[in-house]
N, C-alpha and C positions, 0 to 999 in steps of 0.2 A: 422464246427466251425473254423478249421484251415484255410480254404479257405476264410472265412469272415475276419479273422485277417490279412491274406495276402493282401486281397483287400483293407482293411482299411489302412494298413501301406503303400501300394503302392500309394494310393490316397493322403496320407499326403506327401509322398516324391515328387510326381508330382506337387502338389500344391506349396510346398516350392521351388521347382526348378523353377516353373513359376514365383513366386514372386521375386526370386533372379535374374533371367534373365531380368525381367521387370525393376528392379532397376538399373541393369548394363546398360541396354539400355538407360534409362533416364539419367544416369550420362554421358555416352558416348555422347549422343546427346547434353547435356549442355556444355561439354568441347570441343568436336571437332567442333561443329557448333556455337562457341561463335560469337556473332555479331561483325562485323568489326567496328561498331560505337563505341564500347568500346575503341578501340585503336585509332580510328580517332579523337575522342573528346579529347584524351590525347595529341594530337600534337598541340603545340601552333602555331597559324598562324598570330598573331599580334606582331609587334615589333621584327621581326626576322632578322637576318643577312643573306643575300643571300649566303655568302661564307661558313657559318656554315652548311647550309642545314636544313632539318627538323629533329626533334628529339622528343622523348617521354618525357613528363613531368611526372617524376616518381611518385610524390605524387598524381597527378590527375589519373594516370593509376591505382595505388593501390586502390584509393577510388572507381573507376569504377568497378574494379574486386571484391572488398569487397561487393558492392551492388549487383552485378550480381550473385555471388556465394551464397550469403545469400538468394537471391530469388529462385535460381534454385536448390541448393544442400542441403540446411538445412533440408528439409523434407525427403530426400532420404538417406543421409549419416549420420552415427552416429557422427563421428568427421572427419573433413576434414581440410586440410591446403593447401596453395599454396605458391610457391616460385617464385620469379622473378629473372632471371639471365640476366643481360644486357651484351651484347657482341658486339665486333666489327665485322662487316660483312666481312671485308677483310680476316682476319685470324682466326676468332672464339675465340680470346682471350677476357678476361674480360674487360669490358668498365669501367674505373675508372672516366671518365669525367662525367659531369652533363648532357651532351648532347649526349645521346646514340640513335642510330637509329635502333637497333635490340634488341629483348627481347625474352627469352624463359620462358614460363609459365609452371610450373610443379604442377599438382594437385595430392594430395595423401590423402588417408583416408580409413576408414572401412565402408563397405556398407551392409554387412550381415554376421552374425555369425563371422567367422574368415577370411572372404574374404577381401583382401586389393586391393584397386584401386590405380594405379599410371599411369599418362599419361603426356607427355610433348609435347607442341606445340610451334613452333617458329613463330614470326611475325617480319617482316623487312620492312623498308621504302625504296622503290626504286623510282628512277626517272621514270616517265611515258613517253608516246608517245609524249607529248608536248615538252619534252626535247630532243627528237631525240634518245632515248636509249630504 
């Protein structure tokens, strides 16, 4: 009887560990492998000034991330939130201008019991090979 209870409790522990690790893997996959198209479509390419360079449209990027996280994370995380930190690539200081070319996305939330998830990923706009850099 004791062995049966031990096996039952061990199987419950293993099953819950499996589901927790599966949720964590799903969340990591959604955050780490965010499609670059989310950020590329938030870069205005019409009526831009060549001297200013490319930058992120803040409202378009926020809308893209809202849609993406709603689709990917709403089923896996109990409550989640994300913050956008726009910064200058040169020195890492906060970008107060409306034309920022670097952003850090931080995703936080609860995914199982009392486990908390938090991950930050940075995206920057750089000149490519066509510009000789």
